[in-house]
C-alpha positions in Angstrom: -21.7 -0.9 15.7 -19.5 -3.7 18.1 -16.1 -2.5 18.0 -14.9 -6.0 17.2 -17.1 -6.2 14.2 -15.7 -3.0 12.9 -12.3 -4.5 13.0 -13.2 -7.4 11.0 -15.0 -5.2 8.4 -11.8 -2.8 8.3 -9.5 -5.7 8.0 -11.5 -7.0 5.2 -11.1 -3.7 3.5 -7.4 -3.5 4.1 -6.8 -7.1 2.8 -8.8 -6.5 -0.3 -7.2 -3.2 -1.1 -3.7 -3.1 0.0 -2.2 -4.5 -3.2 -4.3 -3.4 -5.6 -4.1 0.1 -7.2 -7.3 1.5 -5.5 -5.8 2.9 -2.3 -6.4 1.0 1.3 -5.8 4.1 3.1 -8.4 5.9 1.2 -10.8 3.0 1.4 -10.1 2.9 5.3 -10.6 6.8 5.6 -13.8 6.5 3.4 -15.5 3.6 5.5 -15.1 5.8 8.6 -16.9 8.4 7.6 -19.6 7.1 5.5 -20.0 4.4 8.4 -19.8 7.0 10.9 -16.7 5.8 12.8 -14.5 7.9 15.1 -11.8 8.7 12.6 -9.4 9.7 15.2 -9.9 7.0 17.4 -9.2 4.4 14.4 -6.3 5.9 12.9 -3.6 4.2 14.5 -5.7 1.0 14.0 -5.9 1.7 9.9 -1.9 2.3 9.8 -1.1 -0.8 12.0 -3.4 -3.4 10.7 -1.5 -3.1 7.2 1.3 -5.0 8.9 -1.3 -7.9 8.9 -1.2 -7.6 4.7 2.2 -7.2 4.6 2.9 -10.4 6.3 0.9 -12.1 3.8 3.9 -11.0 1.0 6.6 -12.2 3.5 4.5 -15.7 3.6 4.0 -15.6 -0.1 7.6 -14.7 -1.1 9.6 -16.6 1.6 11.4 -18.5 -0.9 12.7 -15.3 -2.6 13.8 -13.7 0.8 15.3 -17.0 2.0 17.3 -16.9 -1.6 18.2 -13.2 -1.0 19.3 -14.0 2.6 21.6 -16.8 1.5 22.8 -14.9 -1.1 23.6 -11.9 0.8 25.8 -14.3 3.1 27.8 -15.6 0.2 28.2 -11.6 -1.3 26.4 -12.4 -4.5 25.6 -9.9 -6.9 22.1 -10.7 -7.6 21.3 -10.7 -4.1 23.2 -7.3 -3.2 21.4 -5.6 -6.4 18.0 -7.2 -5.2 18.5 -5.3 -1.9 20.1 -1.9 -3.3 17.0 -1.7 -5.4 14.5 -2.0 -2.3 16.8 0.5 -0.5 16.7 2.8 -3.3 12.6 2.4 -3.5 12.4 3.1 0.0 14.2 5.8 0.8 12.6 8.7 -1.0 9.3 8.1 1.2 11.1 7.6 4.2 12.7 11.0 4.1 9.7 13.0 2.8 7.6 11.0 5.2 9.5 12.0 8.0 9.7 15.7 6.7 6.1 15.9 5.8 4.3 14.0 8.6 2.2 16.7 10.2 0.9 17.8 6.7 0.4 14.2 5.8 -1.5 13.8 9.1 -3.5 16.6 8.2 -4.8 15.3 4.7 -5.7 12.0 6.2 -8.4 13.8 8.0 -9.9 14.9 4.7 -12.4 12.3 3.0 -12.7 14.8 0.1 -9.3 14.6 -0.8 -9.5 10.8 -1.1 -12.4 10.8 -3.3 -10.6 13.3 -5.8 -7.4 11.8 -5.4 -9.8 8.2 -6.2 -10.8 9.9 -9.4 -7.3 11.6 -10.3 -5.7 8.1 -10.1 -7.9 6.5 -12.1 -7.5 8.9 -15.1 -3.7 8.6 -14.6 -3.9 4.7 -14.7 -6.0 4.8 -17.7 -3.5 7.4 -19.4 -0.4 4.9 -18.7 -2.2 2.1 -19.6 -2.7 3.4 -22.8 1.1 5.0 -23.6 3.4 2.6 -21.6 5.3 0.1 -23.3 6.5 -2.3 -20.8 9.9 -4.1 -21.7 10.8 -8.0 -21.5 9.9 -9.8 -18.5 13.3 -9.5 -15.8 12.9 -9.3 -12.1 13.5 -6.9 -9.0 17.2 -7.6 -8.9 18.1 -7.4 -12.7 16.1 -3.7 -12.7 18.7 -0.7 -12.8 19.3 1.5 -10.0 17.8 4.7 -11.8 14.2 2.6 -12.5 14.5 1.9 -8.6 14.8 5.1 -7.7 12.4 6.2 -9.8 9.9 3.9 -8.5 10.7 5.1 -5.3 9.7 8.7 -6.3 6.7 7.9 -7.9 6.0 5.9 -4.5 6.1 9.6 -2.7 2.7 10.6 -4.5 1.2 7.9 -2.6 1.5 10.0 0.7 -1.6 12.3 -0.8 -4.5 9.7 0.9 -6.2 8.1 -2.1 -3.8 8.0 -4.6 -2.7 4.4 -3.5 1.0 3.3 -2.6 0.6 0.2 -5.1 -1.1 2.3 -7.9 1.8 5.0 -7.9 4.6 2.2 -7.6 3.0 -0.2 -10.1 2.3 2.7 -12.6 5.4 4.5 -11.9 7.3 1.2 -13.0 5.2 0.7 -16.2 5.6 4.3 -17.2 9.2 3.7 -17.1 9.3 0.1 -19.2 9.1 -2.4 -16.4 7.0 -5.2 -17.3 3.4 -5.8 -15.3 4.6 -8.9 -13.2 8.0 -7.4 -12.1 6.3 -4.2 -11.7 3.5 -5.8 -9.3 6.2 -7.9 -7.3 8.5 -4.9 -6.7 5.5 -2.9 -5.3 4.5 -5.8 -2.8 8.3 -5.6 -1.7 8.7 -2.1 -1.2 5.7 -2.3 1.1 7.5 -4.1 3.5 10.0 -1.5 4.5 7.5 1.6 3.8 4.7 0.1 6.0 7.0 -0.8 8.8 8.0 2.6 9.0 4.9 4.3 8.9 3.2 1.7 11.4 6.4 2.3 14.0 6.0 5.7 13.5 1.9 5.2 14.2 2.6 3.3 17.4 5.3 5.6 18.7 2.9 8.6 18.5 -0.1 6.6 20.1 2.1 4.3 22.4 0.6 6.0 25.7 -2.9 5.7 25.0 -2.5 1.7 23.5 -0.4 0.8 26.5 -2.9 2.6 28.9 -5.9 0.9 27.2 -8.0 4.4 27.2 -9.0 4.7 24.0 -11.9 2.7 22.3 -9.8 1.0 20.2 -7.2 -1.3 21.9 -5.0 -4.1 21.1 -8.0 -6.7 20.8 -9.6 -5.1 17.9 -5.7 -4.5 16.4 -4.8 -8.0 16.7 -8.5 -9.2 14.9 -7.9 -6.7 12.0 -4.1 -7.7 11.7 -5.3 -11.4 11.4 -8.3 -10.6 9.1 -6.4 -8.4 6.7 -3.2 -11.4 6.8 -5.7 -14.0 5.3 -7.7 -11.9 3.1 -4.2 -10.2 1.5 -3.1 -14.0 1.0 -5.9 -14.5 -1.5 -5.7 -11.4 -3.1 -2.2 -11.2 -3.9 -2.1 -14.5 -5.7 -5.4 -13.7 -7.9 -3.9 -10.1 -8.5 -0.5 -11.1 -9.9 -2.2 -14.1 -11.7 -4.9 -11.5 -13.5 -2.4 -8.3 -14.3 0.3 -11.0 -15.9 -2.2 -11.3 -18.6 -4.2 -8.3 -18.3 -4.4 -4.7 -17.9 -5.4 -2.4 -15.1 -8.2 -0.6 -16.9 -11.1 -2.3 -14.3 -9.2 -0.8 -11.1 -9.2 2.6 -12.9 -12.6 2.7 -13.8 -13.3 1.1 -10.4 -11.5 4.0 -8.8 -13.4 6.7 -10.7 -16.9 5.2 -9.9 -15.9 4.9 -5.9 -14.5 8.5 -5.9 -17.7 9.5 -7.6 -20.1 7.7 -5.3 -17.8 9.0 -2.4 -18.3 12.8 -3.4 -22.0 12.1 -3.3 -22.4 10.8 0.0 -20.0 13.3 1.5 -21.8 16.3 0.1 
């Protein structure tokens, strides 16, 4: 398959799956395996194009970020609490990600781990949906520090490919009594520092090959995948927030279980 066409396809997969609890990384790994791409050649691409989806969050929530920035200049308590909560949610995965990077890279090469994680995550979502008791509507800045840190610890589970970063953070938040919309938006905001950190590490590890243009996947493919994931994620975020605000996550859980079983079938 032409590399640009492949970049478009993977960009669509990334944009659709980054912010819903089905694991974008897992889907990219499975797509690479099932359709016969060179997993190593597309590894850096798969991480970097996630920034396109992250940019969609910045664009859609620019008023929130602008208000926080202006509030910080005036040293307002609400803006300080917002930044504190984002940092508390980000730090656990930042520390563990650096310490366990080699082990994470090994797991990223195993589509079987992805398939089993999809199934296990689907079952976990169904269990949390049945038992969680979300509290009243609030906002990211109104979350107590312990809840923000707790969501950050849940995010660490998503280092296992197939678990889903958004799934781990949203379900962790629901389990701690955070209402659905705030849980989803906190997950979106946490994605910004988390994925920027992951992309920086991946670019550093692969900068020589990318700058030299010696690999089969170069900047042209990355640019196309970035743009496609950005556009697709814009639409998905709007639809996802509207949906989860009035309904549950069970459909995503059943999809995960079905996708994991199908993946195991193809992989064996």
